[in-house]
ZAMARGU-4260 file (C-alpha; in steps of 0.2 Angstrom, whole numbers, plus 5000, padded with zeros to 4 digits):
<rodrens>
0) 5100/5200/4783 | 5095/5200/4802 | 5077/5203/4808 | 5079/5214/4823 | 5064/5226/4823
5) 5046/5224/4821 | 5042/5223/4803 | 5030/5239/4803 | 5045/5250/4807 | 5057/5244/4794
10) 5058/5236/4777 | 5067/5219/4781 | 5051/5209/4779 | 5035/5204/4786 | 5041/5192/4800
15) 5054/5201/4810 | 5053/5192/4826 | 5039/5197/4837 | 5037/5181/4848 | 5048/5168/4840
20) 5065/5174/4833 | 5070/5168/4816 | 5086/5170/4806 | 5080/5170/4788 | 5064/5173/4778
25) 5059/5164/4762 | 5046/5170/4751 | 5037/5157/4740 | 5030/5165/4724 | 5015/5155/4718
30) 5009/5159/4700 | 4997/5145/4698 | 4991/5129/4706 | 5003/5117/4697 | 5018/5128/4702
35) 5012/5129/4720 | 5010/5110/4720 | 5028/5108/4714 | 5035/5121/4726 | 5027/5112/4740
40) 5039/5097/4737 | 5053/5110/4740 | 5046/5119/4755 | 5043/5103/4764 | 5062/5101/4765
45) 5065/5116/4776 | 5049/5123/4783 | 5051/5114/4799 | 5067/5123/4803 | 5064/5135/4817
50) 5077/5147/4810 | 5067/5150/4794 | 5050/5159/4792 | 5041/5155/4776 | 5029/5167/4768
55) 5018/5164/4752 | 5017/5177/4739 | 5002/5177/4726 | 5010/5182/4709 | 5001/5192/4697
60) 4999/5194/4678 | 4997/5175/4675 | 4982/5168/4665 | 4982/5155/4679 | 4983/5167/4694
65) 4965/5163/4700 | 4971/5145/4702 | 4985/5151/4713 | 4973/5160/4724 | 4962/5145/4726
70) 4977/5134/4730 | 4984/5146/4743 | 4967/5147/4751 | 4970/5130/4759 | 4986/5136/4767
75) 4987/5143/4785 | 5003/5152/4781 | 5006/5170/4780 | 5000/5176/4763 | 5006/5192/4754
80) 5000/5201/4739 | 5013/5205/4725 | 5012/5223/4730 | 5015/5219/4748 | 5030/5208/4744
85) 5039/5221/4734 | 5040/5232/4750 | 5051/5220/4759 | 5068/5211/4758 | 5069/5192/4759
90) 5084/5181/4761 | 5077/5170/4747 | 5063/5168/4735 | 5057/5152/4727 | 5047/5153/4711
95) 5040/5139/4700 | 5039/5150/4684 | 5050/5163/4676 | 5038/5168/4662 | 5039/5185/4654
100) 5026/5192/4665 | 5033/5185/4681 | 5044/5200/4685 | 5054/5191/4697 | 5068/5203/4695
105) 5057/5216/4705 | 5059/5205/4721 | 5072/5211/4734 | 5079/5194/4736 | 5090/5181/4727
110) 5077/5170/4717 | 5078/5151/4715 | 5068/5146/4700 | 5062/5128/4700 | 5052/5119/4686
115) 5033/5118/4688 | 5032/5102/4678 | 5044/5090/4670 | 5055/5102/4661 | 5056/5110/4644
120) 5043/5101/4634 | 5033/5113/4624 | 5036/5128/4612 | 5029/5145/4612 | 5016/5148/4599
125) 5017/5163/4588 | 5009/5178/4597 | 4999/5192/4589 | 5007/5204/4577 | 5011/5206/4559
130) 5029/5200/4557 | 5034/5182/4552 | 5033/5169/4565 | 5050/5161/4570 | 5055/5146/4560
135) 5062/5138/4576 | 5050/5143/4590 | 5058/5146/4608 | 5055/5133/4621 | 5043/5138/4636
140) 5053/5143/4651 | 5070/5143/4641 | 5068/5160/4633 | 5081/5174/4633 | 5069/5188/4638
145) 5063/5178/4653 | 5080/5172/4659 | 5088/5189/4657 | 5082/5206/4663 | 5091/5222/4660
150) 5108/5214/4655 | 5108/5201/4670 | 5102/5184/4673 | 5087/5187/4684 | 5088/5171/4695
155) 5102/5168/4707 | 5099/5149/4705 | 5089/5138/4693 | 5086/5119/4696 | 5082/5107/4683
160) 5078/5088/4684 | 5089/5083/4669 | 5106/5087/4662 | 5098/5089/4645 | 5088/5104/4652
165) 5104/5112/4658 | 5111/5111/4641 | 5095/5119/4634 | 5097/5134/4646 | 5115/5135/4641
170) 5111/5136/4622 | 5099/5151/4626 | 5110/5160/4639 | 5127/5154/4642 | 5130/5164/4657
175) 5115/5155/4666 | 5125/5138/4665 | 5135/5142/4681 | 5119/5145/4691 | 5109/5130/4684
180) 5109/5115/4695 | 5104/5097/4690 | 5094/5090/4705 | 5082/5077/4698 | 5063/5077/4700
185) 5056/5079/4718 | 5039/5074/4712 | 5045/5058/4704 | 5056/5054/4720 | 5041/5056/4731
190) 5031/5044/4721 | 5044/5031/4719 | 5048/5032/4738 | 5030/5028/4741 | 5028/5013/4730
195) 5025/5002/4745 | 5009/5011/4749 | 5001/5007/4732 | 4988/4995/4740 | 4983/5009/4752
200) 4981/5022/4737 | 4970/5009/4728 | 4959/5007/4743 | 4957/5025/4744 | 4952/5025/4726
205) 4939/5012/4729 | 4948/4998/4720 | 4946/4980/4725 | 4960/4968/4723 | 4951/4960/4708
210) 4947/4976/4699 | 4957/4987/4687 | 4960/5006/4689 | 4960/5016/4673 | 4965/5034/4675
215) 4961/5047/4662 | 4973/5061/4663 | 4970/5078/4654 | 4981/5093/4653 | 4973/5110/4648
220) 4971/5118/4631 | 4963/5113/4614 | 4975/5099/4611 | 4971/5090/4628 | 4961/5075/4631
225) 4946/5084/4637 | 4948/5098/4624 | 4949/5087/4609 | 4940/5071/4614 | 4925/5077/4624
230) 4916/5061/4621 | 4930/5050/4627 | 4925/5050/4646 | 4907/5045/4642 | 4914/5031/4630
235) 4925/5024/4643 | 4911/5024/4656 | 4900/5015/4643 | 4912/5002/4636 | 4923/4996/4650
240) 4917/4981/4660 | 4911/4982/4678 | 4928/4976/4685 | 4936/4992/4678 | 4936/5007/4690
245) 4938/5024/4681 | 4946/5040/4689 | 4948/5057/4680 | 4963/5068/4684 | 4961/5086/4678
250) 4974/5099/4676 | 4972/5113/4689 | 4971/5126/4674 | 4955/5118/4668 | 4947/5118/4686
255) 4952/5137/4687 | 4946/5141/4670 | 4929/5133/4671 | 4926/5131/4690 | 4923/5114/4699
260) 4904/5116/4699 | 4904/5118/4680 | 4915/5104/4676 | 4906/5092/4688 | 4890/5097/4680
265) 4897/5093/4663 | 4903/5076/4670 | 4886/5072/4679 | 4881/5058/4667 | 4898/5049/4668
270) 4899/5052/4687 | 4882/5043/4689 | 4889/5028/4680 | 4904/5028/4693 | 4917/5040/4687
275) 4928/5046/4701 | 4934/5063/4699 | 4950/5068/4709 | 4949/5083/4719 | 4960/5098/4713
280) 4970/5099/4729 | 4972/5080/4731 | 4986/5068/4728 | 4988/5066/4709 | 5004/5056/4712
285) 4995/5044/4724 | 4982/5041/4710 | 4995/5037/4697 | 5004/5025/4709 | 4987/5016/4711
290) 4983/5015/4692 | 4984/5000/4681 | 4983/5009/4665 | 4982/5027/4660 | 4973/5035/4645
295) 4982/5052/4643 | 4987/5066/4632 | 5004/5075/4630 | 5004/5083/4647 | 5017/5080/4660
300) 5005/5070/4671 | 5004/5057/4657 | 5023/5056/4655 | 5025/5055/4674 | 5013/5040/4674
305) 5023/5031/4660 | 5040/5035/4670 | 5032/5027/4685 | 5028/5011/4676 | 5010/5013/4670
310) 5005/5007/4652 | 4999/5022/4643 | 4986/5024/4629 | 4988/5041/4621 | 4974/5053/4616
315) 4973/5072/4612 | 4984/5081/4600 | 5000/5076/4592 | 5017/5084/4590 | 5012/5101/4586
320) 5017/5113/4600 | 5029/5099/4608 | 5047/5104/4609 | 5058/5094/4598 | 5069/5081/4607
325) 5059/5083/4623 | 5052/5069/4634 | 5035/5072/4628 | 5040/5070/4610 | 5048/5053/4614
330) 5032/5048/4623 | 5021/5053/4609 | 5032/5044/4596 | 5033/5028/4605 | 5016/5024/4613
335) 5000/5018/4605 | 4986/5031/4601 | 4968/5029/4605 | 4958/5023/4590 | 4940/5029/4591
340) 4935/5015/4578 | 4941/5001/4588 | 4935/4993/4604 | 4941/5002/4619 | 4943/4987/4631
345) 4953/4978/4617 | 4965/4993/4615 | 4968/4994/4634 | 4972/4975/4634 | 4984/4978/4620
350) 4994/4992/4629 | 4994/4982/4645 | 4999/4965/4638 | 5013/4973/4627 | 5020/4985/4640
355) 5039/4984/4641 | 5047/4988/4657 | 5062/4993/4648 | 5052/5008/4641 | 5048/5013/4658
360) 5067/5014/4662 | 5069/5025/4646 | 5056/5037/4652 | 5063/5038/4669 | 5081/5041/4662
365) 5074/5056/4652 | 5064/5063/4667 | 5078/5063/4680 | 5097/5063/4680 | 5097/5061/4699
370) 5084/5048/4704 | 5082/5047/4722 | 5093/5062/4726 | 5082/5077/4723 | 5078/5080/4741
375) 5096/5080/4747 | 5102/5090/4732 | 5088/5103/4733 | 5090/5105/4752 | 5109/5107/4751
380) 5107/5121/4738 | 5093/5130/4748 | 5104/5131/4763 | 5119/5136/4754 | 5109/5151/4746
385) 5103/5155/4764 | 5120/5154/4771 | 5114/5142/4785 | 5121/5125/4790 | 5110/5111/4785
390) 5100/5102/4798 | 5108/5085/4804 | 5094/5074/4798 | 5093/5066/4781 | 5083/5075/4768
395) 5069/5064/4762 | 5054/5067/4751 | 5037/5070/4760 | 5026/5055/4760 | 5012/5055/4748
400) 4994/5057/4754 | 4981/5045/4747 | 4970/5052/4733 | 4953/5059/4737 | 4938/5062/4726
405) 4922/5072/4724 | 4907/5063/4732 | 4893/5063/4719 | 4879/5075/4723 | 4888/5085/4737
410) 4892/5100/4726 | 4874/5103/4723 | 4871/5108/4741
</rodrens>
């Protein structure tokens, strides 16, 4: 598709060349903050190419759409509403979700669907209605009705981090196997390639060489750390000795649902005692790289922490809602759980002293089938879909930024 006329006079897209001619236009469909963050790892592999114009599309019908809007506010890119995007043709669309309400088949572009987390780790709970629930609930993002629309696989290509995920898709829709590509995990590769920067990340977190950084990681929902054990944050700040620095990493959906102002108000007492709260748009991977130990729930951030080598103490809900055979199930069965009746410092010492590097290798092997190769594999696929020659440079992950935190008191101004 060539852009040869001003976009107001045709339907070929919003960036037909006016000043700088481009060959291709890629639409990045952002349905929530977490998907936007993961898509950013992909976009960084090609947005510098002068042959390609990137536009961002604010998706609709997601419970987390407000988080997508706030995430995209910090971009200086060209932003389209969903209704605007449907007017134009694009050479490729990238999406981090393929949920039932995503309606990606409406886009006039081949769609590449990438994971917005670590893969297929949770099951769909029974919805409203009067019929019996399924004995074997479907896995989120691997559902026939989302992969197939009107008798056709809706995506032109699907990327997954692990070969097990490809098998999962194949069991649901055999026809999708041929367009499902195992590419590894770009987020894991970004973190692993930045390991030499750990001291800089720790310095950004305010951690001295003789101090220990404890990261609290919470996903969203009633089974999360912050949803089930609301008093745990206060307990951590009360019981841990002064040489322990504590940082809280909150899922974007929680920020969106409650607002930063409200969450920070609820955390005011803990923050007065020194709790550092990671900003929603900050480097969560940088924080995990700086950590000495992580207290976390079943969310993908906790699993990423374990795969990066952090000792983990589990909290939050159990196996209910977790996909059988998933990485999350393995983590929840293997790691120790927080015991509210025992000394918290003693529990942290136990998980640190008994940490087995071999378990880290296991978690990594279940997270990615292509460690260190995600940038090259994803970029090659994208340029193939765009029918463009790849650039001559080597595809490498974007470097991590140091973590940044809310400054206590500034949100009250």
